[in-house]
C-alpha positions as CSV (number, residue, x, y, z in Angstrom):
1,X,121.6,152.7,43.4
2,X,118.0,151.5,43.8
3,X,117.5,147.5,44.6
4,X,114.4,145.9,42.7
5,X,113.0,142.9,44.5
6,X,110.6,140.7,43.0
7,X,107.8,139.6,45.9
8,X,104.9,139.3,43.9
9,X,104.6,135.5,42.9
10,X,102.0,133.1,44.4
11,X,104.4,130.5,46.2
12,X,102.7,127.6,45.4
13,X,106.0,125.3,45.5
14,X,105.9,126.2,49.8
15,X,101.9,126.2,50.1
16,X,102.0,125.4,53.6
17,X,103.0,128.7,54.1
18,X,102.5,130.9,51.4
19,X,98.3,130.4,51.5
20,X,98.6,132.8,54.6
21,X,101.1,135.3,53.5
22,X,103.5,136.3,50.4
23,X,106.5,133.7,50.2
24,X,109.3,137.2,50.8
25,X,107.3,137.8,53.9
26,X,107.6,133.7,55.4
27,X,109.8,134.1,58.6
28,X,113.3,133.3,59.5
29,X,114.0,133.9,62.7
30,X,110.9,135.9,63.5
31,X,111.9,138.5,60.5
32,X,110.4,137.8,56.9
33,X,113.2,136.6,54.3
34,X,113.0,139.8,52.5
35,X,113.7,141.4,55.7
36,X,117.0,139.2,55.5
37,X,117.5,140.5,51.7
38,X,117.0,144.1,52.4
39,X,119.5,143.9,55.7
40,X,122.4,142.3,53.6
41,X,122.1,144.9,50.6
42,X,122.0,147.4,53.1
43,X,125.3,146.6,54.4
44,X,127.2,147.3,51.3
45,X,125.4,150.8,51.2
46,X,122.3,150.0,49.3
47,X,119.2,151.8,50.9
48,X,117.0,152.4,48.3
49,X,114.1,149.7,47.7
50,X,111.6,149.0,45.1
51,X,109.8,146.2,45.8
52,X,107.3,144.4,43.1
53,X,104.0,143.4,44.8
54,X,101.2,141.1,43.6
55,X,99.9,138.0,45.6
56,X,98.8,139.2,49.0
57,X,100.7,142.7,48.7
58,X,98.8,144.3,51.7
59,X,100.8,141.8,53.8
60,X,103.9,143.4,52.9
61,X,102.7,147.0,52.9
62,X,101.1,146.7,56.6
63,X,104.8,145.2,57.6
64,X,106.4,148.5,56.7
65,X,103.3,150.9,57.6
66,X,103.6,149.4,61.1
67,X,107.4,148.8,61.0
68,X,108.1,150.1,64.9
69,X,105.4,147.8,65.8
70,X,107.3,144.3,64.4
71,X,110.7,145.5,65.2
72,X,110.3,147.6,68.8
73,X,108.9,147.7,72.1
74,X,105.9,149.6,72.5
75,X,104.0,151.7,75.0
76,X,100.3,152.2,74.2
77,X,98.7,154.6,76.6
78,X,95.2,154.4,75.8
79,X,93.2,156.6,78.3
80,X,95.5,159.5,76.4
81,X,95.8,158.0,72.9
82,X,99.2,158.1,72.8
83,X,102.1,155.0,71.7
84,X,105.6,155.2,72.8
85,X,108.4,153.5,70.9
86,X,111.2,152.2,73.0
87,X,114.5,151.4,71.8
88,X,113.8,152.6,68.0
89,X,116.0,151.6,66.0
90,X,115.7,153.0,62.2
91,X,116.9,151.4,59.6
92,X,118.3,153.8,56.7
93,X,115.5,152.7,54.3
94,X,113.4,154.2,51.6
95,X,110.9,151.5,50.3
96,X,108.8,152.2,47.2
97,X,106.0,149.4,47.4
98,X,104.4,149.0,44.2
99,X,101.4,147.1,43.1
100,X,102.7,145.2,39.8
101,X,99.8,143.1,39.4
102,X,98.3,139.5,41.0
103,X,99.0,137.5,37.8
104,X,101.7,139.3,36.4
105,X,105.2,137.6,35.4
106,X,108.4,138.5,36.6
107,X,109.1,140.8,33.6
108,X,105.9,142.6,33.4
109,X,106.3,143.4,37.4
110,X,110.1,145.0,36.4
111,X,108.6,146.5,33.5
112,X,105.9,148.0,35.6
113,X,108.2,149.7,38.1
114,X,110.1,151.6,35.1
115,X,108.8,155.1,36.2
116,X,110.7,154.5,39.9
117,X,113.7,153.5,38.1
118,X,114.0,156.5,35.7
119,X,117.3,156.2,33.3
120,X,119.6,154.4,35.7
121,X,121.1,151.0,36.6
122,X,119.6,149.2,39.3
123,X,120.3,146.0,41.1
124,X,117.7,143.1,40.9
125,X,116.8,139.9,43.0
126,X,114.3,137.4,44.5
127,X,112.4,137.9,47.4
128,X,113.1,134.4,48.3
129,X,116.9,134.1,48.4
130,X,119.8,134.6,50.5
131,X,123.7,134.5,49.8
132,X,127.0,135.9,51.1
133,X,127.9,137.2,47.4
134,X,130.1,140.6,47.7
135,X,127.8,143.0,46.4
136,X,130.7,145.7,45.7
137,X,132.4,143.1,43.6
138,X,129.7,142.5,41.9
139,X,128.6,146.2,41.0
140,X,132.5,146.6,39.7
141,X,132.5,143.4,37.3
142,X,129.2,145.0,36.1
143,X,130.4,148.4,35.3
144,X,133.7,147.2,34.1
145,X,132.2,144.9,31.3
146,X,129.6,147.4,29.6
147,X,127.1,144.7,29.0
148,X,123.4,145.5,29.5
149,X,122.9,143.1,32.6
150,X,124.8,140.7,34.9
151,X,123.7,137.8,37.1
152,X,125.2,135.6,39.7
153,X,125.8,132.5,39.1
154,X,125.9,129.6,41.2
155,X,126.2,125.8,40.7
156,X,123.8,124.4,42.9
157,X,121.4,120.9,41.7
158,X,118.1,123.0,41.6
159,X,115.4,123.7,39.2
160,X,116.5,126.9,37.9
161,X,118.2,128.5,34.4
162,X,120.8,126.9,33.0
163,X,123.5,128.8,31.3
164,X,126.3,128.4,28.7
165,X,129.0,130.8,29.6
166,X,132.2,130.9,28.1
167,X,135.8,131.9,29.2
168,X,135.4,135.3,29.0
169,X,131.8,135.2,31.4
170,X,129.6,136.0,28.6
171,X,126.4,134.2,28.9
172,X,126.0,132.4,25.6
173,X,122.7,131.0,26.2
174,X,120.1,130.5,29.0
175,X,117.6,127.6,29.2
176,X,115.3,126.1,31.5
177,X,117.0,123.5,33.9
178,X,116.2,119.9,34.1
179,X,117.0,117.4,36.6
180,X,120.2,116.2,34.7
181,X,121.9,119.4,34.5
182,X,124.8,119.8,36.5
183,X,125.7,123.5,35.2
184,X,125.8,127.1,36.3
185,X,122.3,128.2,37.6
186,X,120.7,131.8,37.6
187,X,121.5,132.8,41.5
188,X,119.3,136.4,40.9
189,X,121.6,139.2,42.8
190,X,121.4,140.8,39.0
191,X,122.8,144.2,38.1
192,X,120.6,145.5,35.2
193,X,121.1,148.9,32.8
194,X,117.9,150.4,31.8
195,X,118.1,149.0,28.5
196,X,116.8,146.1,29.8
197,X,113.5,147.4,29.8
198,X,113.1,147.3,26.3
199,X,113.3,143.7,26.0
200,X,110.1,143.5,28.5
201,X,106.9,143.5,26.3
202,X,104.0,143.2,28.9
203,X,102.8,141.5,32.0
204,X,103.1,138.1,30.1
205,X,106.6,138.4,29.8
206,X,108.7,136.1,31.9
207,X,112.0,137.6,32.5
208,X,113.7,134.1,32.7
209,X,112.3,133.3,29.2
210,X,112.7,135.4,26.3
211,X,114.5,138.6,27.7
212,X,117.3,136.5,29.3
213,X,117.4,134.3,26.2
214,X,117.6,137.3,24.0
215,X,120.4,139.2,25.8
216,X,122.3,135.8,25.8
217,X,121.9,135.8,22.3
218,X,123.1,139.4,21.9
219,X,126.2,138.8,24.1
220,X,124.6,141.2,26.5
221,X,124.7,139.3,29.5
222,X,127.4,138.4,31.8
223,X,128.0,135.9,34.7
224,X,129.5,136.5,38.2
225,X,130.1,133.5,39.5
226,X,129.7,133.3,43.2
227,X,131.3,129.8,44.9
228,X,130.0,131.0,48.2
229,X,126.6,130.1,50.2
230,X,123.4,130.6,48.2
231,X,120.1,129.5,49.0
232,X,116.7,129.9,47.5
233,X,113.4,129.2,49.7
234,X,111.3,127.5,47.5
235,X,110.1,124.3,50.0
236,X,109.5,123.9,53.5
237,X,112.7,121.8,53.8
238,X,114.5,124.8,52.5
239,X,113.0,127.0,55.3
240,X,114.0,124.8,58.1
241,X,117.1,124.6,56.8
242,X,117.5,128.6,56.8
243,X,116.0,128.8,60.1
244,X,118.6,126.2,61.4
245,X,121.2,128.2,60.1
246,X,120.1,131.6,61.6
247,X,119.3,129.6,65.3
248,X,122.8,128.3,65.4
249,X,124.2,131.9,64.9
250,X,126.1,130.7,61.6
251,X,123.8,132.2,59.1
252,X,126.5,133.3,56.5
253,X,124.1,136.0,55.0
254,X,124.1,137.6,58.5
255,X,126.8,140.7,58.4
256,X,124.9,143.0,60.4
257,X,125.0,143.3,64.3
258,X,121.5,144.2,65.0
């Protein structure tokens, strides 16, 4: 199953860093947060990634093109025009990097990568958030209910999409959050059936607006509640929180050895 990562936005709320690079390339522990997300999925056996790019896409492409330079010791023999990579550790990843447009909205970006997904279900999340959700249980839950979409829901006081969820975990409504809310919110880490593409009209489509609202109204959006760790990185304060967790050796999302 492929994993789609949304990594094309401008990251305006963390502009101190994102004016230099896309937000998913901002580093935690000297590695882009995008890398952390991919490592997490990979530990559950998901190794095939489709990354939706836009703003400063070349930074992401160069990172993967020169992956060994970023992750290994290297000897350059300039006289003989040779490069030797030491202690090489290759990730078991297949990474497809797709230019989904500079100003394209989230739903439009997903619509543009349909040729790389085909007629299969896929994982989907944002390129700026980590958690310790059990991805095997998430997928099992999605496969059990037969609906079009499942999103991981968390109860965090943040400005994200608010959900009205019934006793059967069906999302009945979806709307933007305001500061007075204390409801469950969209935490990303979704599973989508290919039928979702029919809800995506064009580049102006915002996934979190009409598509998810329609899915909710039709009873096709399910909630997988996660009560454990979840953190997005919208601000420098949140970036520092993630960095501190990493440096402490207690990052909940670090479930790999190296």
